[in-house]
Every structure is written in C-alpha cells, then in structure tokens.
C-alpha positions in Angstrom: 31.7 -22.5 28.1 34.0 -20.3 30.2 33.0 -16.7 29.9 35.1 -13.6 30.7 34.3 -11.3 33.5 33.1 -8.7 31.0 30.6 -11.2 29.5 29.3 -12.1 33.0 28.9 -8.4 33.9 27.2 -7.8 30.6 24.7 -10.6 31.1 24.1 -9.7 34.7 23.2 -6.1 33.7 21.0 -7.3 30.8 19.1 -9.7 33.0 18.6 -7.1 35.7 17.2 -4.7 33.1 14.9 -7.4 31.8 13.6 -8.2 35.2 13.0 -4.5 36.0 11.1 -4.0 32.7 9.0 -7.1 33.1 8.0 -6.3 36.7 6.9 -2.8 35.4 4.9 -4.0 32.4 3.6 -7.4 33.5 0.4 -6.1 35.3 -0.5 -4.2 32.2 0.1 -7.1 29.9 -2.0 -9.4 32.0 -4.9 -7.0 31.7 -4.3 -6.8 27.9 -4.2 -10.6 27.6 -7.5 -10.9 29.5 -9.0 -8.3 27.1 -7.7 -10.3 24.1 -9.2 -13.5 25.4 -12.5 -11.8 26.1 -12.6 -10.4 22.6 -12.0 -13.9 21.2 -15.1 -15.2 23.1 -13.8 -16.3 26.5 -16.4 -14.3 28.4 -17.6 -16.8 31.1 -15.4 -17.8 34.0 -14.9 -21.4 35.1 -16.8 -20.8 38.3 -19.7 -19.2 36.4 -19.8 -22.1 33.9 -19.8 -24.6 36.8 -22.8 -22.9 38.4 -24.7 -23.0 35.1 -24.4 -26.7 34.3 -27.6 -27.8 32.6 -28.6 -24.2 31.9 -27.9 -22.0 28.8 -24.5 -20.3 28.8 -24.6 -18.1 25.7 -21.9 -15.7 24.5 -23.2 -12.8 22.4 -19.8 -11.5 21.2 -20.0 -8.0 19.7 -16.3 -7.2 20.3 -15.0 -8.3 16.9 -17.5 -6.1 15.2 -16.4 -3.1 17.3 -12.7 -3.8 16.6 -13.2 -4.4 12.8 -15.2 -1.2 12.4 -12.4 1.0 13.7 -9.7 -0.9 11.9 -11.5 -1.0 8.6 -12.3 2.7 8.7 -8.6 3.4 9.2 -7.8 1.2 6.3 -9.9 3.3 4.0 -7.8 6.4 5.0 -4.3 4.9 5.0 -1.7 7.6 5.7 1.1 8.3 3.3 4.6 9.2 4.5 6.0 12.6 3.8 9.7 13.6 4.2 10.9 17.2 4.3 14.2 18.9 5.0 14.8 19.8 8.6 18.0 21.9 8.2 19.9 23.9 5.6 22.1 20.9 4.6 19.0 18.9 3.4 17.4 19.5 0.1 13.8 19.0 -1.1 15.2 16.7 -3.9 16.9 14.5 -1.4 13.8 14.5 0.8 11.7 13.2 -2.2 14.2 10.4 -2.9 14.2 9.3 0.8 10.4 9.4 0.9 10.3 7.2 -2.2 12.8 4.8 -0.6 10.7 4.6 2.6 7.5 3.9 0.6 9.4 1.2 -1.3 10.6 -0.3 2.0 6.9 -0.4 3.1 5.8 -2.1 -0.1 8.5 -4.7 -0.2 7.9 -5.5 3.5 4.1 -5.8 2.9 3.8 -3.2 5.7 0.1 -2.7 5.1 -0.8 -6.1 6.5 1.6 -5.5 9.4 0.0 -2.2 10.3 -3.4 -3.7 10.1 -2.5 -6.5 12.5 -0.9 -4.0 14.9 -3.9 -1.7 14.9 -6.2 -4.7 15.6 -4.1 -5.6 18.6 -4.2 -1.9 19.8 -8.0 -1.6 19.5 -8.5 -5.0 21.1 -5.9 -5.0 23.9 -4.4 -1.5 23.9 -0.9 -2.3 22.6 0.9 -3.4 19.5 4.5 -3.3 18.0 6.5 -3.8 14.9 10.3 -3.5 14.2 12.7 -2.5 11.5 15.8 -4.5 10.7 18.4 -4.9 7.9 19.0 -7.9 5.7 21.4 -8.7 2.8 19.8 -8.0 -0.6 20.8 -11.5 -1.7 23.3 -14.2 -0.6 26.2 -13.0 -2.8 26.4 -9.4 -1.8 27.3 -7.1 1.1 24.7 -4.6 0.2 21.9 -4.4 2.7 18.3 -3.2 2.7 15.8 -2.2 5.4 12.7 -4.2 6.0 9.7 -3.9 8.3 9.0 -7.0 10.4 6.0 -8.1 12.4 6.3 -8.7 16.1 3.8 -11.6 16.4 3.4 -11.5 20.2 2.9 -7.9 21.4 3.4 -9.0 25.0 7.0 -10.1 24.3 8.3 -6.6 24.2 9.8 -4.9 27.2 10.9 -1.2 27.2 12.9 0.8 29.6 10.4 2.0 32.2 12.3 5.3 32.6 11.4 6.3 29.0 9.2 9.4 29.1 8.1 9.7 25.5 4.9 8.0 24.5 6.6 6.2 21.6 9.7 5.3 23.7 12.0 7.3 21.4 14.1 8.1 24.5 14.3 4.6 25.8 17.8 3.4 26.7 17.1 -0.3 26.2 14.5 -2.8 25.1 13.9 -6.5 24.7 12.0 -8.8 22.4 11.7 -12.3 23.6 10.9 -15.5 21.8 10.9 -19.2 22.7 12.3 -21.9 20.4 12.5 -25.6 20.8 15.7 -26.8 22.5 16.7 -28.9 19.5 16.6 -25.9 17.2 18.6 -23.9 19.6 21.3 -26.5 19.9 21.5 -26.9 16.1 21.8 -23.1 15.6 24.2 -22.4 18.5 25.9 -25.8 19.4 28.5 -24.2 21.6 26.1 -21.9 23.5 24.9 -22.5 27.1 21.1 -23.1 27.3 20.8 -24.1 30.9 19.3 -22.0 33.6 21.3 -20.6 36.5 20.5 -19.6 40.0 20.1 -15.9 39.4 16.7 -14.7 40.8 15.8 -13.3 37.4 16.5 -16.6 35.8 14.1 -18.3 38.2 11.4 -15.8 37.9 11.5 -14.7 34.3 13.5 -17.1 32.2 13.0 -20.6 33.4 10.5 -22.9 31.6 9.6 -26.6 31.7 8.3 -27.0 28.2 11.5 -28.1 26.4 12.0 -24.6 24.9 14.8 -22.1 25.2 13.9 -18.4 25.7 16.0 -16.1 23.6 15.8 -12.3 23.8 16.8 -9.6 21.3 18.5 -7.0 23.5 18.8 -3.4 22.3 20.7 -0.8 24.2 21.9 2.8 23.6 25.4 4.0 24.1 25.8 7.7 24.3 29.2 9.0 23.1 30.0 12.6 24.0 31.0 15.1 21.4 31.5 18.8 21.0 29.6 20.8 18.4 30.0 24.3 17.2 27.8 26.7 15.1 29.0 29.1 12.4 27.4 32.4 11.2 26.0 30.7 8.1 24.0 28.2 10.3 26.3 25.2 9.7 26.8 23.0 12.7 30.0 20.9 12.9 31.3 18.2 15.2 34.7 19.4 16.4 35.4 16.6 18.9 39.2 16.2 19.3 39.8 19.2 17.0 41.8 22.2 17.9 41.7 25.9 17.2 43.7 25.6 14.0 41.0 23.3 12.5 38.3 25.8 13.3 40.2 28.7 11.8 40.9 26.6 8.7 37.1 26.0 8.3 36.4 29.7 8.8 38.8 30.7 6.1 37.7 28.0 3.6 34.0 28.7 4.0 34.2 32.5 4.5 32.3 32.4 7.8 33.0 32.8 11.5 32.0 30.9 14.6 28.7 32.4 15.8 28.8 34.5 19.0 25.9 34.3 21.5 24.3 37.2 23.4 26.8 36.7 26.2 29.7 37.2 23.8 30.7 33.5 23.9 31.2 31.1 21.0 28.2 28.9 20.1 29.6 25.6 21.2 28.3 22.9 23.5 28.6 19.4 24.7 26.3 16.9 22.9 26.2 13.2 22.4 25.9 10.6 19.6 23.6 7.7 20.0 25.0 4.3 19.1 22.5 1.5 19.0 23.8 -1.9 20.1 22.0 -5.2 19.5 22.6 -8.7 21.0 20.8 -12.0 21.0 21.1 -13.5 24.5 19.9 -16.3 26.7 20.0 -16.2 30.5 23.5 -17.8 30.3 25.1 -16.7 27.0 25.5 -14.0 24.4 24.7 -15.6 21.0 25.3 -12.7 18.6 26.2 -9.1 18.9 26.5 -6.1 16.6 25.9 -2.4 16.1 22.8 -1.5 14.1 22.3 1.7 12.0 20.2 4.6 13.0 19.6 6.8 16.0 16.7 5.0 17.6 15.9 1.5 19.0 14.1 0.2 15.9 11.0 -1.0 17.7 7.8 1.0 17.0 5.1 0.9 19.7 1.4 1.9 19.3 -1.0 2.3 22.2 -4.7 2.8 22.6 -6.0 4.8 25.5 -3.0 5.8 27.6 -3.3 7.2 31.1 -0.4 7.7 33.5 -1.5 6.9 37.1 0.2 5.5 40.2 3.6 5.7 38.5 2.6 3.4 35.6 1.5 3.9 32.0 -2.0 2.3 31.9 -3.1 1.4 28.4 -6.4 -0.2 27.1 -8.4 -0.8 24.0 -12.2 -0.7 23.4 -12.7 -4.1 25.0 -11.6 -3.1 28.5 -14.7 -1.0 29.2 -17.1 -3.2 27.4 -16.5 -6.3 29.5 -19.1 -5.7 32.2 -21.9 -4.7 29.9 -21.0 -7.7 27.7 -21.2 -10.1 30.7 -24.6 -8.7 31.6 -25.8 -9.2 28.0 -24.6 -12.8 28.0 -26.3 -13.5 31.4 -29.6 -11.8 30.4 -29.8 -13.6 27.0 -28.9 -16.9 28.6 -31.6 -16.5 31.3 -34.2 -15.4 28.8 -33.5 -18.3 26.5 -33.6 -20.7 29.5 -36.9 -19.2 30.6 -38.4 -19.5 27.1 -37.2 -23.0 26.6 -38.7 -24.1 30.0 -41.9 -22.1 29.6 -44.0 -25.3 28.7 -42.7 -26.8 31.9 -42.5 -23.7 34.1 -43.0 -24.2 37.8 -46.4 -24.7 39.3 -47.5 -22.9 42.5 -49.0 -25.5 44.8 -49.1 -26.0 48.6 -47.7 -29.0 50.5 -51.2 -29.9 51.6 -52.5 -30.0 48.0 -49.8 -32.4 46.8 -49.8 -34.6 50.0 -50.0 -38.3 48.9 -49.2 -37.3 45.3 -45.6 -36.2 45.8 -44.1 -38.6 43.2 -46.4 -37.3 40.5 -45.8 -33.7 41.3 -42.0 -34.1 41.7 -41.7 -35.7 38.3 -44.3 -33.9 36.3 -41.8 -31.8 34.4 -39.9 -35.0 33.3 -42.8 -37.2 32.4 -45.9 -36.6 30.4 -48.8 -37.2 32.7 -52.3 -37.2 31.3 -53.5 -35.4 34.4 -52.2 -34.3 37.7 -54.0 -35.1 41.0 -54.2 -32.7 43.9 -56.0 -32.3 47.2 -58.7 -29.7 47.5 -57.9 -27.6 50.5 -60.6 -25.1 51.6 -59.4 -21.5 51.3 -56.4 -22.3 49.0 -56.2 -21.2 45.4 -56.0 -23.8 42.7 -52.5 -24.9 41.5 -51.3 -22.7 38.7 -48.2 -22.2 36.5 -46.0 -19.2 36.9 -46.1 -16.6 34.1 -42.6 -16.6 32.5 -43.1 -14.8 29.2 -43.2 -11.4 30.7 -39.9 -11.8 32.6 -38.2 -13.4 29.5 -39.2 -10.4 27.3 -38.0 -8.0 30.0 -34.6 -9.7 30.1 -34.3 -9.6 26.3 -35.2 -5.9 26.4 -32.6 -5.2 29.1 -30.0 -7.2 27.2 -30.6 -5.1 24.0 -30.3 -2.0 26.1 -26.9 -3.0 27.5 -25.8 -3.9 24.0 -26.6 -0.3 22.9 -24.7 0.9 25.9 -21.6 -0.9 24.7 -22.0 0.7 21.3 -22.1 4.1 23.0 -19.0 3.3 25.0 -17.2 2.3 21.8 -18.5 5.4 20.0 -20.2 3.1 17.5 -23.6 4.8 17.9 -24.1 5.3 14.2 -25.4 2.3 12.3 -23.6 3.2 9.1 -20.3 2.9 11.0 -21.2 -0.6 11.9 -22.2 -1.5 8.4 -25.9 -1.5 9.2 -28.9 0.2 7.6 -29.7 3.6 9.0 -32.4 6.3 8.5 -30.2 8.6 6.5 -31.1 8.6 2.8 -28.4 10.6 1.1 -24.8 9.6 0.8 -23.7 13.0 2.2 -26.0 12.5 5.3 -24.7 9.0 5.8 -21.1 10.2 5.5 -21.7 13.0 8.0 -23.3 10.7 10.6 -20.6 8.1 10.0 -17.9 10.8 10.7 -19.7 11.9 13.9 -19.8 8.3 15.1 -16.1 7.9 14.6 -15.0 10.9 16.6 -14.9 9.0 19.9 -12.6 6.3 18.4 -10.4 8.7 16.3 -7.6 8.4 18.9 -6.9 4.9 17.7 -6.4 6.0 14.1 -4.4 9.1 15.1 -2.1 7.1 17.4 -1.5 4.6 14.6 -0.6 7.4 12.2 1.8 8.9 14.7 3.5 5.4 15.1 3.8 5.1 11.4 5.5 8.5 11.2 7.9 7.4 14.0 8.6 4.2 12.1 9.4 6.4 9.0 11.7 8.5 11.1 13.6 5.4 12.3 13.9 4.3 8.6 15.2 7.7 7.6 17.9 7.6 10.3 19.0 4.2 9.1 19.0 4.9 5.4 22.4 6.8 5.1 24.3 4.0 6.8 22.5 1.0 5.1 22.6 2.5 1.6 26.1 3.8 1.8 27.5 2.7 -1.6 26.9 4.1 -5.1 23.9 2.3 -6.4 20.5 2.7 -8.1 17.7 2.5 -5.6 14.1 1.7 -6.3 11.7 4.5 -5.5 7.9 4.3 -5.1 5.9 7.4 -5.9 2.7 8.5 -4.3 0.9 7.3 -7.4 2.6 3.9 -7.0 4.8 4.6 -10.0 8.2 2.9 -9.7 11.4 4.7 -10.7 15.1 4.4 -10.0 17.6 6.9 -8.7 21.4 6.9 -8.5 22.6 7.7 -5.0 26.0 8.4 -3.5 27.2 9.6 -6.9 29.6 12.6 -6.6 28.1 14.0 -9.8 24.5 13.9 -8.5 22.8 16.6 -6.5 21.1 13.9 -4.4 22.7 13.7 -1.0 21.1 11.4 1.5 24.0 11.4 3.9 24.0 15.0 4.9 21.3 17.1 6.5 18.4 16.3 8.8 15.0 15.2 7.6 11.7 14.9 9.4 8.9 12.6 8.7 5.1 13.3 8.8 2.1 11.3 7.6 -0.9 12.5 5.7 -4.1 10.6 6.0 -6.5 10.7 3.2 -8.1 8.8 0.3 -5.8 6.8 -1.9 -4.3 8.2 -5.1 -6.4 5.8 -7.1 -9.5 7.2 -5.5 -8.3 10.7 -6.2 -7.7 9.9 -9.9 -11.2 8.4 -10.2 -12.7 11.4 -8.5 -10.9 13.7 -11.0 -12.1 11.6 -13.9 -15.7 11.8 -12.7 -15.4 15.6 -12.1 -14.0 16.2 -15.6 -16.7 13.9 -17.1 -19.4 16.0 -15.4 -17.8 19.2 -16.8 -18.1 17.7 -20.3 -21.8 17.2 -19.9 -22.2 20.9 -19.3 -23.1 23.0 -22.4 -20.1 25.2 -21.8 -17.8 22.3 -21.0 -18.8 20.6 -24.3 -16.9 23.3 -26.2 -13.7 22.1 -24.6 -14.3 18.4 -25.1 -11.0 17.9 -26.9 -9.2 19.3 -23.9 -11.2 17.6 -21.2 -11.5 14.1 -22.7 -7.8 13.3 -22.7 -7.7 14.6 -19.0 -10.6 12.3 -18.1 -9.0 9.3 -19.7 -5.6 10.0 -18.1 -7.2 9.9 -14.6 -9.4 6.9 -15.3 -8.5 3.4 -14.1 -11.1 1.9 -16.4 -9.9 -0.9 -18.7 -9.0 0.5 -22.1 -8.6 4.1 -20.9 -4.9 4.1 -21.6 -5.3 2.7 -25.2 -8.1 5.3 -25.9 -5.9 8.1 -24.7 -3.0 7.0 -27.0 -5.4 6.7 -29.9 -6.8 10.2 -29.4 -3.3 11.7 -29.0 -2.1 10.0 -32.1 -5.1 11.3 -34.1 -4.4 14.8 -32.9 -0.8 14.8 -34.2 -0.3 16.7 -37.5 0.7 14.9 -40.7 4.5 14.6 -40.8 4.7 16.0 -44.4 2.9 19.2 -43.7 5.1 20.3 -40.8 2.1 22.0 -39.3 1.5 22.4 -35.7 -1.0 20.2 -33.8 -4.0 21.9 -32.3 -3.1 20.3 -28.9 0.6 19.4 -28.6 1.0 16.0 -27.1 -2.8 15.7 -26.8 -2.9 18.3 -24.0 -2.8 22.1 -24.0 0.3 23.8 -22.6 0.2 24.2 -18.8 -2.2 21.4 -18.2 -0.8 18.5 -16.1 
C-alpha cells in the first residue's frame, strides 16, 4: 500500500514516541514482572535448583495471602462515586443525574471485578490499568454508551514519560499494545501492511517471530488555542474569533459587563481545548483513526508505592520487599526438611585409620542396611559416632518462622485478624481495632485505588455530554441500587448535563445494604427498651423498611394496610402511610 507523506510522518512520530516510552518504562516493568512471577511461586532460580538436585527445594509461598488480605479488606469498603457542581453553570440536580449515570456505567461494565483485578496487580507488582471506551447501544442505532474495559496485561501500557501527575492526567500520548495471530489480522484488515520495516524502533520494539502481529492503540492530545473572557456575574465564555460587537451584545442581553482585574484590564486570557485522538496502528500502517469524547486520555492507572528517583518513577507492591525474606524461609525450611529426612542416616564421624580395610562398607552404609559396621580400634581415638542433626534442624525451623514473621511486619500484616487467623482479642470491638491498626501500613494501596476510581469517574463525566448528546431516557442507578430513568437533553427539563463543570470524589464506607441492616438492628434494639415499646407502631415499620430479611416487604405492606382507616368512615389514620410525618 502506497502511503502519503503525511501518513509516513505520522507513523514515524508515533513509533518514536512508542520507543521513547518503552525505553523509560521497561526497567520498571521487568521488575514488576519478576515480582508477579515470584508471587505465583517462581521463587527458586535455575542455578539454585541445579545446585540442589537430590535435595529438598521447597517453596513456602505466603505472598498470595498478603495480596488477598489487602484486596479483600478494600472490597469490604468499596468506594461510591460522588459528583458535585464545580461552577455556577452546574446544578445539584444535574450532578445527581450524572452520578447515577456513572454508577450505571460501572454496573453494566461489571466494574467491580475489573477494579478487583487491577488492585491485585497493584498490590502484587505495583501497577495496574483499566480504560474507558464507547460502543453502540445495539447494531441498529447511532446512540452510544460508555463502558469500562479491563486491560488484561498491565505491562502493555506506555505513557508519555513527560507527564508529571501521578495519574497521568497531563500526558500528551499513550499506547496500549496487543498481539494477535497474523491470520486474524489479515482477515480483519486485508489491505493493511503487516510486515516489519528497517526502522530501529521496529527492530527493537515491534518485531516478533511468533506468527503474530503487534497492534497498538495510540492516544494523543491536540491542544487547540482559544480565548476566554469573564463577566461580572462569574460566567466564562469562549470568544475565539469573536469581535467587540459580540461581547457588547452579550453584555446587553445578560445585563452584565466584562470583569476588570486589579490592573484595570479586561479579564481575558489565552487558553486551550484538549482534543483526544485515537488510532489503531502497526509499525507500518494506520488501521483506524477517530476522535474520542472527553478531555482526558481514557486510560486509568493505579500504582502501589511510588518513589521518584534518578529521573524515573519507581513503583512497587508488597512482594518487592518480601522476596529476600521469602527466599531465606524457603532455604531454611528446605534444609531443615532435608536434615530431618536424613537424620536416620546422618553422617558418622570416623577417622581414616578406623575405616581402613573396610572402606566399601563405610562408603555405602547409608545406602545399604548392614547388620553391623566394622571399624579398627585405634588407641587414643574416640569411637565412631553419628552427628547430632535434630538441634540444627529445629534451629533452622525457628529461624524460618522468624523470617516469616518479618515478612508480615514488612507487609503490615502483623495482626492475625487481618490475615483471617485466630488472635487473642475476645471482643468484636477489640478485634476490629487491632485489625484497623494492622491495616494502616497498607492503607496506601486502598487509598491509591480510590483516587484512581475517582479519576476514572472524572473521565466518564467529561465524556458523558458528548456521548449522550440526544434527547433520550437514561438509566440511573442510585446509591441504594434503585434503578430509575431520567429524560436528558429535553428543553423543558431543568436537567442540563452539557453545561457547567462537575468534579468527582469517592466516599469509602460500608455498603448501603449493610447500612440498612445496621439501621434495622438499631431500631429493633430501641423496641426492646421499655420506653421504645411505647412507640412500637412507629418503630416497627421503620425496622421492616430497612430490613433485607425475606418477607420484610410483605410484612410492612400488611401493617400499613391494617393501619389505613375504613373508607366509609372518612376518618384519619393514626399513622398516615404507615409512617408518622417527617420520618423518612
């Protein structure tokens, strides 16, 4: 295929960026891959195994337990997304609608399982990613929706090394690479070039001999200049290409003036608009290209421990600093098992003179069962005796256990309750307090994950006005998992998702179901109190309303029906609707 000069320049720049990014991140990814393999049980090197042929080579792998304890604790406190207005053009009503849309996107995308997998990668290797994309609602429509997608291989992502923000929100470009069989590639893009060229980046980064074709999703940011101005009422307007007459017309229509700064000048400045481009490329061709909605590259990173040193962002998980203690534990347990297994045939201390003439017997005694062993009595020499191995084996086991405890301390898993083990604490409160103390050292992983989810929500919020740009009913998911619908982009509605700025936060805590159950238990305890018994007809419906027990809904309906007045009397019920006024 003959490509234009523009296409050749575009690919050359893309490949140069890819090579630059991979050179920067490759050393970190190699360490992370080694940590991942270590956590999966590859804890003995080939040379070490070769030296231990015929001897125990045990792996006491505690790393999955450490990883799962951190991840599972976070799963019990999953964060919920909150959206709030960030300027005067945004309303709380619109913010609630957008928040419901984001929660629905998460639910439809099965985001919980994606988040869990990312956090496992982060705790294990120090890094994980997911992405947001759009898709058509169904085959016979132009309406699109946002979905959250898993990035299976966290080491396939390459970000702009110049990005300063931890979550790469200021990155100018990024790549996600994947390899597919050559046959599939040719079937999908029959006219595209799949061969490899002579470019140095092709040789180093793109060439393979496995019958696969490497494809990369390439994201890059185009910054378009614009001019903005501020009015006295706080409104900010893009006036790019507009003249003085336009500004005066706006002032007259809105009854406001351009704001003047302290220097007596109009509040105007140069700004820019971020346009996010996307392309699917090989080393030789551009397969697809489009503009995607939103203000950010829709790749969400999450890191474990992050330290900037020697011009590089160094990240790691809990495994990185457990590797040496784990290797010592493996060695000590292997040696102790070997010593115990060989204790019936442990070495005998004997001189050369004592076994002279009986060498065959003494050289093979540990392989054959001799009824007796013959030796030469040598004056002044002690009798032959076996070495005592039990003491050394016990010492090695004790040392191994000590190093294992050291790993727990390094992972901040010092509390047995955190690891799901029995502890000395008796009360539930004491266990919870000790558990919380044990989690403080690993809280950074949970907090980093929550920040990444908030950033993913911010990306979704920036995409929503463009993706959902037609008049339609959108599905909303409430904090209590209640599903509702809302008409958007209706001129008669006060819900405006296109104007204004919104910011996203997350709130970590117990689930709404747990909150309801706690409320039900609290109200039930009040009813057992002598004073609370007087208000049983008020408290019982509240307890049933917050209970998830089977039959609670039916019982509530029956009580409310019974409390309704007879239709013919026209009297007033003692508790309208089954609940007193003001009680929600």
